[in-house]
C-alpha positions in Angstrom: -57.4 10.4 -83.8 -58.7 8.0 -81.2 -62.1 8.5 -82.6 -60.9 8.2 -86.2 -59.1 4.9 -85.3 -62.2 3.3 -83.5 -64.3 4.3 -86.6 -61.9 2.7 -88.9 -61.7 -0.6 -86.5 -65.6 -0.7 -86.3 -65.9 -0.4 -90.1 -63.4 -3.2 -90.7 -65.4 -5.4 -88.2 -68.6 -5.0 -90.0 -66.8 -5.6 -93.3 -65.6 -8.9 -92.0 -68.9 -9.9 -90.3 -70.7 -9.5 -93.7 -68.3 -12.1 -95.0 -69.6 -14.6 -92.5 -67.3 -14.0 -89.5 -68.4 -13.8 -86.0 -68.2 -10.7 -84.1 -65.3 -12.0 -82.0 -63.4 -13.5 -84.9 -64.0 -10.2 -87.2 -62.6 -7.8 -84.1 -59.5 -10.2 -83.8 -58.7 -10.2 -87.5 -59.3 -6.3 -87.8 -57.0 -5.7 -84.7 -54.3 -7.9 -86.4 -54.5 -6.2 -89.8 -54.2 -2.7 -88.2 -51.4 -3.5 -85.7 -50.6 -1.6 -82.5 -52.6 1.5 -82.1 -49.7 3.3 -80.6 -47.6 2.6 -83.4 -50.3 3.7 -86.0 -50.6 6.9 -84.0 -46.8 7.5 -84.1 -46.9 6.9 -87.9 -49.4 9.5 -88.4 -47.6 11.9 -86.3 -44.5 11.5 -88.2 -46.0 12.7 -91.4 -46.9 16.1 -90.0 -44.7 19.3 -89.7 -44.9 19.1 -86.1 -42.9 15.8 -86.1 -40.3 17.3 -88.6 -39.9 20.3 -86.3 -39.6 18.1 -83.3 -36.9 16.0 -85.0 -35.0 19.0 -86.0 -35.1 20.2 -82.6 -33.8 16.9 -81.5 -30.9 16.9 -83.9 -29.9 20.6 -82.7 -29.8 19.5 -79.1 -28.0 16.3 -79.9 -25.7 18.2 -82.2 -24.9 20.7 -79.6 -24.0 17.7 -77.2 -21.8 16.2 -79.6 -19.9 19.4 -80.1 -19.5 19.9 -76.4 -18.4 16.3 -76.0 -15.4 16.9 -78.3 -14.0 20.2 -77.4 -10.7 19.7 -79.2 -12.4 19.0 -82.3 -15.0 21.8 -82.0 -12.3 24.6 -81.0 -9.9 23.7 -84.1 -12.9 23.6 -86.6 -14.3 26.9 -85.3 -11.1 28.6 -85.4 -10.2 27.4 -88.8 -13.5 28.3 -90.2 -13.8 31.7 -88.4 -10.5 32.7 -89.9 -11.7 32.0 -93.4 -15.3 33.5 -92.8 -13.9 36.7 -91.1 -11.3 37.4 -93.9 -14.1 37.0 -96.6 -16.6 39.3 -94.5 -13.7 41.8 -94.0 -12.7 42.1 -97.6 -16.5 41.9 -98.7 -17.3 44.9 -96.6 -14.7 46.9 -98.5 -15.7 45.5 -101.8 -19.3 46.4 -100.9 -18.6 50.0 -100.0 -16.4 50.7 -102.9 -17.8 48.8 -105.6 -21.1 47.3 -104.9 -23.2 49.9 -103.0 -25.0 52.4 -105.2 -23.6 55.8 -105.4 -25.8 58.4 -103.2 -27.3 59.9 -106.2 -30.6 59.7 -108.0 -30.7 56.6 -110.3 -26.9 56.3 -110.3 -26.7 53.6 -112.9 -27.8 56.0 -115.6 -24.9 58.5 -114.9 -21.7 58.8 -116.8 -18.8 60.8 -117.4 -18.1 61.9 -121.0 -14.5 62.6 -121.9 -12.6 63.7 -124.9 -10.8 60.6 -126.6 -7.5 62.0 -127.6 -6.6 59.2 -130.2 -3.5 61.0 -131.6 -1.7 60.8 -128.0 -3.4 57.6 -126.9 -5.1 59.5 -124.2 -8.8 58.4 -123.6 -9.9 60.7 -120.7 -9.0 64.2 -121.7 -10.9 67.3 -121.0 -13.1 69.0 -123.6 -14.0 72.6 -124.5 -17.2 74.3 -123.6 -18.3 74.7 -127.2 -17.9 70.9 -127.6 -20.0 70.5 -124.7 -22.8 72.5 -126.0 -22.8 70.7 -129.2 -22.9 67.4 -127.5 -25.8 68.7 -125.2 -27.8 69.9 -128.1 -27.2 67.0 -130.5 -27.2 64.0 -128.2 -30.3 61.6 -128.3 -28.9 59.0 -125.9 -28.7 61.7 -123.0 -31.4 63.3 -121.0 -29.2 66.2 -120.0 -25.4 67.1 -119.5 -23.5 69.1 -117.3 -20.2 70.8 -117.4 -17.6 70.9 -114.8 -13.9 71.7 -113.9 -12.0 71.0 -110.7 -9.1 73.3 -109.6 -7.6 74.3 -106.2 -8.1 77.7 -104.4 -6.8 79.6 -101.5 -9.0 80.3 -98.5 -7.2 83.3 -97.0 -9.6 84.4 -94.4 -8.9 83.3 -90.8 -5.9 82.7 -88.8 -4.6 79.7 -91.0 -4.8 80.1 -94.9 -5.9 77.0 -96.4 -5.7 75.4 -100.0 -8.7 73.3 -100.8 -10.1 71.6 -104.0 -12.9 73.3 -105.8 -15.2 72.9 -108.7 -16.7 75.1 -111.2 -19.9 73.7 -112.7 -22.8 74.6 -114.9 -25.9 75.4 -112.7 -27.8 72.1 -113.7 -25.1 69.8 -112.3 -27.0 69.4 -108.9 -30.2 68.6 -110.4 -28.8 66.3 -113.1 -27.0 64.4 -110.3 -30.0 64.3 -107.9 -28.2 66.2 -105.0 -30.2 68.3 -102.7 -28.4 70.7 -100.1 -28.9 70.2 -96.6 -29.0 74.0 -96.1 -29.9 76.7 -98.5 -29.8 76.2 -102.2 -27.7 76.0 -105.4 -27.2 78.8 -107.8 -29.4 79.4 -110.7 -28.7 79.8 -114.5 -29.5 83.5 -114.2 -27.1 84.0 -111.3 -24.3 82.2 -113.2 -25.0 84.1 -116.4 -24.6 87.5 -114.4 -21.3 86.0 -112.9 -22.4 86.6 -109.3 -19.8 85.3 -106.9 -21.8 82.6 -105.0 -20.5 79.3 -103.6 -22.0 76.2 -102.2 -20.0 74.4 -99.6 -19.2 70.8 -98.7 -20.2 69.4 -95.3 -16.7 68.9 -94.4 -15.8 72.8 -95.1 -18.9 73.9 -93.3 -17.9 71.9 -90.2 -14.4 73.0 -90.4 -14.7 76.7 -91.2 -18.0 77.5 -89.8 -18.4 75.3 -86.9 -21.6 73.6 -88.3 -23.5 76.9 -87.7 -27.1 76.7 -89.3 -26.7 80.5 -89.9 -24.0 79.8 -92.5 -26.2 81.0 -95.6 -25.3 84.4 -96.4 -21.9 84.5 -94.9 -18.9 85.4 -97.0 -15.7 83.3 -97.5 -12.5 84.8 -99.2 -11.5 82.6 -102.1 -8.4 83.4 -104.0 -8.7 87.1 -102.8 -12.3 87.6 -103.8 -15.3 87.5 -101.5 -17.8 84.9 -102.2 -21.3 84.5 -100.6 -22.2 81.1 -99.2 -25.8 80.1 -100.4 -25.9 76.5 -99.6 -24.3 73.3 -97.9 -24.2 69.9 -99.5 -24.9 66.7 -97.5 -21.6 64.6 -96.4 -22.5 62.1 -98.9 -22.1 64.3 -102.0 -18.4 64.4 -103.0 -18.6 65.1 -106.7 -16.4 65.2 -108.7 -14.0 63.8 -106.1 -14.3 63.3 -102.3 -11.9 66.2 -101.3 -14.0 68.7 -103.2 -14.6 71.7 -100.7 -16.7 74.1 -102.7 -18.6 74.5 -105.9 -19.1 77.9 -107.7 -20.5 78.9 -111.2 -18.6 78.1 -114.2 -18.8 81.6 -115.4 -16.3 82.5 -112.6 -13.5 80.9 -114.2 -10.7 83.4 -115.3 -10.8 83.9 -119.1 -14.3 82.4 -119.3 -15.4 84.8 -122.2 -12.6 83.4 -124.2 -12.9 79.7 -123.1 -16.5 79.7 -123.8 -16.1 80.5 -127.5 -12.8 78.7 -128.3 -13.2 75.0 -129.2 -9.5 74.2 -128.8 -9.3 75.1 -125.1 -10.0 72.1 -123.0 -11.3 73.4 -119.9 -13.5 70.7 -118.1 -15.3 67.4 -118.4 -19.0 66.5 -118.8 -21.4 64.4 -116.7 -24.6 63.1 -118.3 -27.6 61.4 -117.4 -29.0 58.6 -119.9 -32.4 58.8 -121.4 -34.7 55.9 -120.2 -34.2 53.0 -122.5 -30.7 53.9 -123.6 -27.7 51.7 -122.7 -24.1 53.0 -122.4 -23.1 51.1 -125.6 -25.9 53.0 -127.4 -24.6 56.4 -125.7 -21.2 55.7 -126.9 -22.4 55.1 -130.4 -24.4 58.1 -130.3 -21.4 60.4 -129.1 -19.2 58.9 -131.8 -21.6 59.8 -134.6 -21.8 63.4 -133.0 -17.9 63.5 -133.0 -17.7 62.5 -136.7 -20.2 65.1 -137.4 -18.3 68.0 -135.6 -15.2 66.8 -137.4 -16.7 67.3 -140.6 -18.2 70.8 -139.6 -14.7 71.9 -138.4 -12.1 70.6 -140.8 -9.5 73.3 -139.9 -9.5 71.7 -136.3 -9.8 68.2 -137.2 -6.7 68.1 -139.5 -4.6 70.0 -136.6 -2.1 67.9 -135.0 -2.3 70.2 -132.0 -6.0 69.7 -131.4 -7.2 67.1 -129.1 -10.1 66.0 -131.3 -13.8 65.4 -131.4 -14.2 61.7 -130.3 -15.8 61.0 -127.0 -15.4 58.2 -124.5 -18.4 57.5 -122.2 -17.5 56.1 -119.0 -20.0 55.0 -116.2 -19.9 57.2 -113.1 -19.4 54.4 -110.6 -16.5 53.1 -112.6 -15.0 56.6 -113.2 -15.1 57.2 -109.3 -13.4 53.9 -108.4 -11.1 53.6 -111.0 -9.8 50.4 -113.0 -6.7 49.8 -110.7 -8.9 49.9 -107.4 -11.4 47.6 -108.7 -8.9 45.1 -110.0 -7.0 45.2 -106.7 -10.2 44.7 -104.6 -11.5 41.9 -106.7 -8.0 40.2 -106.6 -8.1 40.1 -102.9 -11.6 39.2 -102.6 -10.7 36.1 -105.0 -7.8 35.4 -102.6 -9.9 35.1 -99.4 -12.5 33.0 -101.2 -9.6 30.6 -101.8 -8.6 30.8 -98.2 -12.3 29.9 -97.2 -12.3 26.9 -99.6 -9.0 25.7 -97.9 -10.5 26.2 -94.5 -13.9 24.5 -95.3 -11.8 21.6 -96.9 -9.8 21.1 -93.9 -13.1 21.0 -91.6 -14.6 18.5 -94.4 -11.7 16.3 -93.6 -12.2 16.6 -89.9 -15.8 15.8 -90.2 -15.1 12.8 -92.4 -12.6 11.6 -89.8 -14.9 12.2 -86.9 -17.9 10.7 -88.7 -16.1 7.4 -89.5 -15.4 7.0 -85.7 -19.1 7.2 -85.1 -19.8 4.4 -87.7 -21.1 2.0 -85.1 -23.3 4.8 -83.4 -24.9 5.4 -86.9 -25.2 1.7 -87.8 -27.2 1.2 -84.6 -29.5 4.1 -85.3 -29.9 2.6 -88.9 -30.6 -0.8 -87.4 -33.4 0.8 -85.1 -35.2 2.1 -88.3 -33.4 5.5 -89.0 -33.5 6.0 -92.7 -30.5 7.4 -94.8 -32.1 10.9 -95.2 -32.5 11.0 -91.4 -28.9 10.2 -90.8 -27.6 12.6 -93.3 -30.0 15.3 -91.8 -28.7 14.6 -88.3 -24.8 15.0 -89.6 -25.7 18.2 -91.6 -27.5 19.7 -88.5 -24.1 19.3 -86.7 -22.3 20.7 -89.3 -24.4 23.8 -89.7 -24.2 24.3 -85.9 -20.4 24.1 -86.2 -20.4 26.7 -89.1 -22.9 29.1 -87.5 -20.5 29.1 -84.3 -17.6 29.9 -86.7 -19.7 32.5 -88.4 -20.2 34.4 -85.3 -16.5 34.1 -84.6 -15.8 35.2 -88.3 -17.9 38.5 -87.8 -16.2 39.3 -84.7 -12.8 38.9 -86.5 -14.1 40.9 -89.4 -14.8 44.0 -87.1 -11.3 44.2 -86.0 -9.9 43.5 -89.7 -12.1 46.1 -91.1 -10.6 48.6 -88.9 -7.0 47.5 -89.6 -7.9 47.6 -93.4 -9.2 51.1 -93.3 -6.1 52.3 -91.6 -3.6 50.5 -93.8 -5.2 50.9 -97.2 -4.1 53.5 -99.7 -5.7 57.0 -99.3 -6.9 56.9 -103.0 -9.6 54.3 -102.4 -12.9 56.0 -102.8 -15.7 55.5 -100.1 -13.4 53.3 -98.0 -14.6 55.2 -95.0 -18.2 53.6 -95.6 -16.8 50.1 -95.0 -18.1 48.4 -92.0 -20.3 45.6 -91.0 -23.5 46.6 -92.1 -26.8 44.6 -92.4 -25.8 43.7 -96.1 -22.5 42.5 -94.8 -24.0 40.4 -92.0 -26.4 38.9 -94.6 -23.2 37.9 -96.8 -21.5 36.4 -93.8 -24.7 34.5 -92.9 -25.1 33.5 -96.5 -21.5 32.2 -96.9 -21.7 30.4 -93.6 -24.8 28.4 -94.8 -23.6 27.9 -98.3 -20.2 26.5 -97.1 -22.0 24.2 -94.4 -24.0 22.6 -97.2 -21.3 22.5 -99.7 -18.5 21.1 -97.6 -20.7 19.2 -95.1 -22.9 17.2 -97.5 -20.0 15.1 -99.1 -19.0 13.8 -95.8 -22.5 13.2 -94.5 -23.4 11.1 -97.7 -20.2 9.2 -97.5 -20.6 8.4 -93.8 -24.4 7.4 -94.4 -23.4 4.8 -97.2 -21.6 2.5 -94.5 -23.2 -0.9 -94.2 -24.8 -1.3 -90.8 -24.0 -5.1 -90.7 -20.4 -4.3 -91.5 -20.2 -1.6 -89.0 -21.5 -3.6 -86.3 -19.2 -6.5 -86.9 -15.8 -4.7 -87.9 -13.6 -2.7 -85.8 -13.6 1.1 -86.1 -10.3 1.7 -87.5 -10.7 -0.8 -90.4 -13.8 1.2 -91.4 -11.8 4.3 -91.7 -9.6 2.7 -94.0 -12.1 1.7 -96.7 -11.1 2.8 -100.2 -14.0 5.2 -100.6 -13.1 7.1 -97.6 -9.3 7.1 -98.0 -9.8 8.3 -101.6 -12.1 11.1 -100.7 -9.7 12.3 -98.0 -6.8 12.3 -100.2 -8.6 14.4 -102.8 -9.3 17.0 -100.2 -5.7 17.3 -99.1 -4.7 17.5 -102.7 -7.2 20.2 -103.4 -6.0 22.2 -100.2 -2.4 22.1 -101.4 -3.4 23.1 -105.1 -5.3 26.2 -103.9 -2.6 27.0 -101.3 0.0 26.7 -104.3 -2.0 29.1 -106.4 -2.1 31.8 -103.4 1.6 31.4 -102.7 2.5 31.8 -106.4 0.4 34.9 -106.7 1.7 36.5 -103.5 5.1 35.5 -104.4 5.0 37.3 -107.9 3.4 40.5 -106.2 6.0 40.5 -103.5 9.0 40.1 -106.0 7.4 42.8 -108.1 7.1 45.2 -105.1 10.8 44.3 -103.9 11.9 45.1 -107.6 10.1 48.6 -107.4 11.4 49.4 -103.8 14.9 48.7 -105.3 14.6 51.2 -108.3 17.0 54.1 -107.9 14.7 57.1 -107.9 17.8 59.3 -109.1 17.7 61.4 -105.9 18.3 61.1 -102.2 14.7 61.1 -100.5 16.2 60.9 -96.9 16.2 63.8 -94.5 14.2 65.9 -97.0 10.9 67.8 -96.0 8.6 69.0 -98.7 5.7 71.3 -98.5 3.3 72.9 -101.2 2.9 76.7 -101.4 0.7 78.6 -103.6 0.4 82.5 -103.7 -2.3 84.8 -104.6 -3.4 85.3 -108.3 -3.2 89.0 -108.0 0.7 89.0 -107.7 3.0 89.4 -110.7 5.6 86.8 -111.9 8.3 88.9 -110.3 6.5 89.0 -107.1 6.1 85.3 -107.0 9.7 84.6 -107.8 10.8 87.3 -105.1 8.6 85.5 -102.5 10.1 82.0 -103.0 13.7 83.4 -102.9 13.1 85.2 -99.8 11.2 82.2 -98.1 14.0 80.0 -99.0 16.6 82.5 -97.5 14.7 82.4 -94.2 14.5 78.6 -94.2 18.2 78.1 -94.7 18.8 80.3 -91.7 17.0 77.5 -89.5 19.6 75.6 -87.6 20.0 72.0 -89.0 19.1 73.1 -92.5 21.6 72.0 -95.0 20.0 73.1 -98.1 16.6 74.6 -99.4 15.0 74.7 -102.9 11.9 75.1 -104.7 10.6 73.5 -108.0 7.4 73.9 -109.9 6.1 70.4 -109.2 8.6 67.7 -107.8 6.3 64.7 -108.5 4.3 64.7 -111.6 2.0 62.2 -113.3 1.5 63.8 -116.7 3.2 63.0 -119.9 5.7 65.4 -121.3 3.6 68.4 -122.9 6.0 70.9 -124.3 7.8 70.5 -127.7 11.1 72.0 -128.4 13.1 73.1 -131.6 16.9 72.5 -131.5 19.0 75.0 -133.0 20.4 74.2 -136.4 17.8 71.4 -137.0 14.5 71.4 -138.7 11.6 71.3 -136.3 10.1 67.8 -135.7 6.4 67.5 -136.8 3.9 68.9 -134.4 2.7 66.3 -132.0 5.8 64.1 -132.3 6.5 62.5 -129.0 10.2 62.7 -129.7 10.2 66.4 -129.3 8.2 66.4 -126.2 9.6 67.4 -122.7 8.6 68.5 -119.3 9.9 71.8 -117.9 10.0 73.2 -114.5 11.3 76.3 -112.8 13.8 75.6 -110.0 15.7 77.8 -107.4 19.4 77.7 -107.4 19.8 75.3 -104.5 17.1 72.8 -105.5 19.1 70.0 -107.0 21.4 69.9 -104.1 18.6 69.7 -101.7 17.2 66.6 -103.1 20.8 65.2 -104.0 20.7 64.9 -107.8 24.2 64.4 -109.1 25.6 67.2 -111.5 27.1 65.2 -114.4 28.4 68.1 -116.6 28.2 71.9 -116.6 27.1 74.0 -113.5 23.9 74.6 -111.6 21.8 77.8 -111.3 23.0 80.7 -109.4 21.2 84.1 -108.5 23.0 85.4 -111.5 20.5 83.7 -113.7 17.9 86.4 -113.3 15.1 87.6 -115.3 17.2 90.0 -117.4 20.0 87.3 -117.9 20.4 85.1 -121.0 18.2 82.2 -120.9 19.6 79.1 -119.5 18.5 75.6 -118.8 19.7 72.3 -117.2 18.8 69.1 -118.7 18.7 65.4 -117.6 20.7 62.7 -119.1 17.6 61.2 -121.0 17.1 64.5 -122.9 20.8 64.8 -123.8 20.7 61.4 -125.3 17.7 61.9 -127.1 18.6 65.3 -128.6 22.4 65.3 -128.7 23.4 61.6 -128.7 27.0 62.3 -130.2 27.7 65.7 -128.9 28.4 67.4 -125.7 24.9 69.0 -124.6 26.7 71.9 -122.8 26.4 75.0 -124.8 23.6 73.7 -127.1 20.7 75.8 -127.5 16.9 75.3 -128.1 13.5 76.8 -128.1 10.1 75.8 -126.9 7.7 75.6 -130.0 5.2 77.9 -128.3 7.9 80.8 -128.5 7.7 83.4 -131.0 10.5 83.5 -133.8 12.2 86.6 -132.2 12.5 85.1 -128.7 15.9 84.2 -127.5 17.4 80.8 -127.6 17.8 78.8 -124.3 21.3 77.7 -123.7 22.0 74.3 -121.8 24.5 75.2 -119.0 24.3 71.9 -117.0 23.2 68.2 -117.1 21.9 66.1 -114.2 21.2 62.6 -113.6 17.8 61.2 -114.5 15.0 61.5 -111.8 11.9 59.1 -111.8 9.5 61.8 -110.6 6.5 60.2 -112.2 6.7 56.9 -110.4 9.5 54.4 -109.9 7.9 52.0 -112.5 8.1 54.5 -115.4 11.1 55.2 -117.5 12.6 58.8 -117.1 11.4 61.2 -119.6 13.2 64.3 -121.1 13.1 67.1 -118.4 14.2 70.7 -118.7 14.8 72.9 -115.6 14.7 76.6 -115.9 15.8 79.3 -113.3 13.0 80.3 -111.1 13.7 84.1 -111.7 13.2 83.4 -115.4 10.3 80.9 -115.2 8.4 81.8 -111.9 5.1 79.9 -111.0 2.4 80.7 -108.6 2.5 77.3 -106.7 5.8 75.5 -106.0 7.0 72.6 -103.9 9.6 73.7 -101.3 12.3 71.0 -100.6 14.4 71.1 -97.4 17.3 68.9 -96.4 18.0 68.5 -92.7 20.7 67.2 -90.5 18.1 65.5 -88.2 14.6 64.1 -88.5 12.8 66.6 -91.1 9.6 66.2 -89.3 11.0 68.2 -86.4 11.6 71.2 -88.9 8.0 71.5 -90.1 6.8 74.2 -87.4 9.9 76.2 -88.2 9.6 76.0 -92.0 5.8 77.2 -91.8 6.8 80.1 -89.6 9.7 81.1 -92.0 7.2 81.0 -94.9 4.6 83.1 -93.1 6.9 85.6 -92.1 7.2 86.6 -95.7 3.6 86.2 -96.5 1.0 85.3 -94.0 -1.7 84.8 -96.6 0.1 82.1 -98.4 -1.2 78.6 -97.4 1.4 75.8 -96.7 0.1 72.3 -97.2 1.0 68.8 -98.1 4.0 69.0 -95.5 5.5 65.6 -95.5 8.9 64.0 -95.8 10.1 63.1 -99.2 10.4 59.5 -98.2 6.8 59.5 -97.2 5.6 61.1 -100.5 7.8 58.5 -102.3 6.2 55.7 -100.3 2.8 57.0 -101.1 3.3 56.4 -104.8 4.0 52.5 -103.9 1.1 52.3 -101.3 -1.4 50.5 -103.5 1.2 48.0 -104.6 2.5 47.6 -100.9 -1.2 47.1 -99.8 -1.8 44.4 -102.5 1.3 42.6 -101.7 1.3 42.6 -98.2 -2.4 41.5 -97.9 -2.1 38.8 -100.5 0.9 37.5 -98.9 -1.1 37.4 -95.5 -3.7 35.3 -97.1 -1.2 33.1 -98.7 0.6 32.5 -95.3 -2.8 31.7 -93.8 -3.4 29.2 -96.6 -0.2 27.6 -96.2 -0.8 27.2 -92.5 -4.4 25.7 -93.1 -3.1 23.4 -95.9 -0.2 22.3 -93.5 -2.6 21.6 -90.7 -4.9 19.6 -93.2 -1.9 17.5 -94.2 -0.8 16.8 -90.5 -4.4 15.9 -89.5 -4.8 13.5 -92.3 -1.4 11.8 -91.9 -1.7 11.7 -87.9 -5.1 10.2 -88.2 -4.2 7.7 -90.8 -1.1 6.7 -88.9 -3.2 6.3 -85.6 -5.9 4.1 -87.4 -2.9 2.0 -88.7 -1.4 1.5 -85.2 -2.3 -2.2 -85.0 -0.9 -2.9 -88.5 2.5 -1.1 -87.5 2.4 -3.0 -84.4 2.3 -6.3 -86.3 5.0 -5.1 -88.8 7.3 -4.1 -86.0 6.8 -7.4 -84.0 7.6 -9.3 -87.5 11.0 -7.3 -87.6 10.3 -4.2 -89.6 12.9 -1.5 -89.0 11.9 2.1 -88.1 13.1 3.3 -91.3 10.9 0.9 -93.1 7.8 2.2 -91.2 8.9 5.8 -91.7 9.1 5.2 -95.4 5.8 3.4 -95.5 3.9 6.4 -93.7 5.8 9.1 -95.5 5.8 7.7 -99.0 2.0 7.8 -99.3 1.8 11.4 -97.7 4.6 12.5 -100.1 2.5 11.4 -103.1 -0.4 13.4 -102.0 1.8 16.5 -101.4 3.7 16.2 -104.8 0.5 15.6 -106.6 -1.1 18.8 -104.8 1.8 20.9 -105.6 1.8 19.8 -109.3 -1.8 20.5 -109.8 -1.3 23.9 -108.2 1.4 24.8 -110.4 -0.7 24.2 -113.3 -3.6 26.1 -112.0 -1.2 29.0 -110.9 0.3 29.2 -114.3 -3.0 30.1 -115.7 -4.3 32.2 -112.9 -1.3 34.2 -112.5 -1.6 35.7 -116.0 -4.6 37.8 -114.6 -2.3 39.8 -112.4 0.4 40.3 -115.2 -0.7 44.0 -115.4 0.3 44.8 -111.9 3.8 43.1 -112.0 7.1 45.1 -112.5 9.8 43.4 -114.1 8.7 39.8 -113.1 6.8 37.7 -115.7 3.6 35.9 -114.4 5.5 32.5 -115.2 8.5 33.5 -113.4 10.4 30.2 -112.9 12.2 31.3 -109.8 9.1 32.3 -108.0 7.5 29.1 -108.8 10.5 27.3 -107.6 10.7 29.0 -104.5 7.1 28.7 -103.3 6.8 25.0 -104.4 9.7 24.2 -102.5 8.4 26.0 -99.5 5.1 24.4 -99.7 6.5 20.8 -100.3 9.0 21.4 -97.4 6.4 22.6 -94.9 3.8 19.9 -95.9 6.6 17.3 -95.6 7.6 18.5 -92.1 3.9 18.3 -91.2 3.7 14.6 -92.1 7.1 13.7 -90.9 6.4 14.3 -87.2 3.3 11.9 -86.9 5.3 9.4 -89.2 8.3 9.6 -86.7 6.0 9.1 -83.8 4.7 5.9 -85.6 8.1 4.4 -85.5 8.1 4.5 -81.7 5.1 2.3 -81.3 5.4 -0.4 -78.6 4.4 -3.7 -80.5 2.7 -5.0 -77.4 0.5 -1.9 -76.9 -0.2 -1.7 -80.6 -1.5 -5.4 -80.8 -3.9 -4.6 -78.1 -4.9 -1.4 -79.6 -8.2 -2.4 -80.9 
């Protein structure tokens, strides 16, 4: 650089000497034109990347010193931002694991589940028959291949403790179609399936649990429903198709009655999974399947016109959407939207703090500007400090997210798939880093630009407080506070609606007494007869009743159910209703004589079952109040007779001998359906729920109940042991999870917004200390000072709340589907949360305003 500058100077001297100047005059003129050599060197250096890097490093060091010099500001800002970033990171880790992370299969975006669309009964995800599957597979152009699968449960009876597990019977091509490779052994072939060989592939969990993770598991046997199957393979832990609790897979041909099912188009026995052909979209696949359905309906007119047939229409659902479910996706995106609002409120708070702090540094920045710093240099310095502040908050937020993640996994409902995969992965860390930088730039740029616009001459002449009260600054700070309050109002209104809805659900009378009741599920061997099933349950109940502290014990086919009424009845003396009519549909369950007393269902009329209602006795039934109103609205139901539509003409009529109150066994939010209870001896089932009412904590009776059951049959697995209260609470677990978590975010938003209001009012009041002192010195009363300070803050509060109400009225309509007996525009909820927000915000501004009334005029006049 020195050589170049000397060369430039010599050239300039030569040019001037050619114009007639002497050497001394030319050298003097050239030096005057060029200026200071050191200044020129500095200007050249400033144009290089080294200078920019050095300036950035200087900004970083200066920013760290500034944050260290103001520990109160730094701690408050970092904690505020860390809460927002931590909440976002924690929820995103769950959203990423459940919704965004690709399924652990080959090219999972091309996988879809194909259901029968039962248009007649408005059921869009029904099983299909194997003949339909074969036609779909042969005729579809949109799918590369299809596989058939059916989920069911089996007894594993070998070993000390019998076990009930979920299994799947599948076509042999399922594993290849999905792209799943066993970690040990192999899967079954088409030839083996055709021969009906008893081969099974076990899950990773069952391999660890039953075989201790032994690598010699291939070739060992496992007793499944009384038959001996040979293990030929072990699937990896990530393979959980069709559900995460599937423990084993066996050939479809082992399905009982397979020879009949594979030929009968009217038997829905499973569902279909397909892989799209390259270049086909899901919409095109849906169109293709609809065309095939119409073609099959024309080819089989005898079925397409039958009201009992489920239909040929198909519904194509992406596999990822099928596994997560619409309700889970909605709940997670709802919570993610809530934490985004919390982060925006936190960032708005910090932006207000940065603006306030920046205005107090106006003179410092003015001096920098007077010494030659450009606007971009000042903005860069302020943004660097902001980014450092946000990065420190991001580190704290990730630490908060680690603990919050564990809490979320423990408290979340059990039906959220892939929840165990949630955690702070590299992708989640990248999200946290990205959110931190975006928030720093988005909410740090406005204060930096506002501060950099201060006129240096005005800043050097005027006092600091007067600068902070310029109209532009006050307007920006007011808008930030209004925005905070509006967003907080949206969160509070949404949380209030969900909480009111949850309280309404919790207050619904289930129609039975769930307290002090222990439940357990028992499933017997297939090889036993109906009489043996009934005899087993009656003996087991007798032994359970003999346990000290047991008041009553009963059995029911399925106490909780989630299906629609699926049996039609014909009332004596009336014409049968049209097949498929929803009015004629009922649910039916076999129950033991003491069952209704065990769960505390009130008997309204007639009698309960006794042991005299045996298999050879006249057919009897107990109905619920809803069924009585529907079928005998103006008559006494006791003594009335009916038949099920599947009964033969010569079968005996069933007489109603009792009527009980309605039970909400399919969910507290659903209206009771028509229910028929039949004597256990006349309608035995292989699997039943046992209900035991106790005088003390029912959990203490679990071991004794297991022993009593095993004393009758040690091969019968006892599972799903829980209290009836816990089972009932599990139905409300998703609603409880959403309500509690959204309420937590709303409270956090309320706290942050309140802190924001307090900070603005306290800072503004402190900046007006001199003015307040003059007013007091001139005779202003404390009430006048209080009114002056509070009135401005109250305008901001009311404006923010009003804007929030408008926003909430539109946004809360999005959660209408998850509300129960509460409208999304519920006036009581909006009035309550707006009152709470206004009241808390008013208290936040009242205390600094009250402190302003105690200003000593002599101190205030010397304040600046």
